[in-house]
C-alpha positions in Angstrom: 60.6 91.8 121.1 62.0 89.4 123.7 60.9 86.4 121.6 62.8 87.9 118.6 65.8 88.3 120.8 65.6 84.7 121.9 65.5 83.6 118.3 68.4 86.0 117.3 70.7 84.8 120.1 69.8 81.1 119.3 70.5 81.7 115.6 73.9 83.4 116.3 74.8 80.7 118.8 74.0 77.9 116.4 76.1 79.5 113.7 79.1 80.1 115.9 78.8 83.8 115.7 80.4 86.1 118.3 77.5 86.7 120.8 79.2 89.8 122.3 79.4 91.3 118.8 75.7 90.5 118.2 74.7 92.3 121.4 76.9 95.3 120.5 75.1 95.5 117.1 71.7 95.1 118.6 72.5 97.7 121.3 73.6 100.2 118.6 70.6 99.6 116.3 67.4 101.6 115.8 65.3 99.3 117.8 67.6 99.2 120.9 65.9 100.0 124.2 66.6 99.5 127.9 64.6 96.3 127.7 66.4 94.9 124.7 69.8 95.8 126.2 69.1 94.0 129.5 67.4 91.0 127.9 70.0 90.4 125.2 72.8 90.5 127.7 70.9 88.1 130.0 70.3 85.7 127.1 73.9 85.6 126.1 74.9 85.0 129.7 72.1 82.4 130.0 70.9 84.3 133.0 67.3 83.2 133.4 66.7 84.7 136.9 63.0 85.7 137.1 62.1 89.2 135.9 58.7 88.5 134.4 56.8 85.3 134.8 55.5 83.7 131.6 52.0 84.0 133.0 52.4 87.8 133.0 53.7 87.8 129.5 50.8 85.6 128.4 48.2 87.8 130.1 49.7 91.0 128.5 49.6 89.4 125.1 46.0 88.2 125.7 44.9 91.7 126.6 46.6 93.2 123.5 45.1 90.6 121.2 41.7 91.2 122.7 42.0 94.9 122.0 43.2 94.2 118.4 40.2 91.9 117.8 37.8 94.5 119.2 39.2 97.1 116.8 39.3 94.5 114.0 43.1 94.8 113.6 45.0 91.9 112.3 47.9 90.8 114.6 49.4 87.6 113.1 52.8 87.9 114.8 51.1 88.5 118.2 48.9 85.4 117.6 51.9 83.2 116.9 53.7 84.5 120.0 50.5 84.2 122.1 50.3 80.5 121.1 53.9 80.0 122.0 53.5 81.7 125.4 50.4 79.6 126.1 52.2 76.4 125.3 55.2 77.5 127.3 53.1 78.6 130.3 51.2 75.4 130.4 54.4 73.5 130.9 55.9 75.7 133.5 52.7 76.5 135.4 53.5 80.2 134.7 56.0 80.6 137.6 59.3 81.0 135.8 60.9 83.7 133.8 59.6 84.1 130.3 63.0 83.8 128.6 64.0 80.8 130.7 60.7 79.1 129.8 61.2 79.9 126.1 64.7 78.4 126.3 63.4 75.2 127.9 60.1 74.8 126.1 59.9 76.6 122.9 61.0 74.7 119.8 61.6 75.6 116.2 61.8 72.7 113.8 62.0 70.3 116.8 65.1 71.9 118.3 65.4 73.8 121.5 65.6 77.6 120.9 68.7 78.0 122.9 71.1 75.2 123.5 71.8 74.3 127.1 74.8 75.8 128.7 77.8 73.5 128.3 
């Protein structure tokens, strides 16, 4: 979910959309949660204070992927996210906040996922 929020905020930012309006729409939608509300607001504010280290995010996704494999359940989106978290974690030594690491390290088409604060 958080990876999707990072991409959504980046997309909106790059297209010059009103980020406050984006957060309001996300907050009112069917997938809104306490986590999504907090993370979306932090992304818009570019507040990357540590809440969850990327190493924790990577370990959680590894455990879920292992359980999926054991039950012979396909998890292609989780696999892509796990690879991204692994790449991100190796560059940060797993100490920073997941969203901050994704901002700094994750790329899509060779571009940073979230432009640096001006």
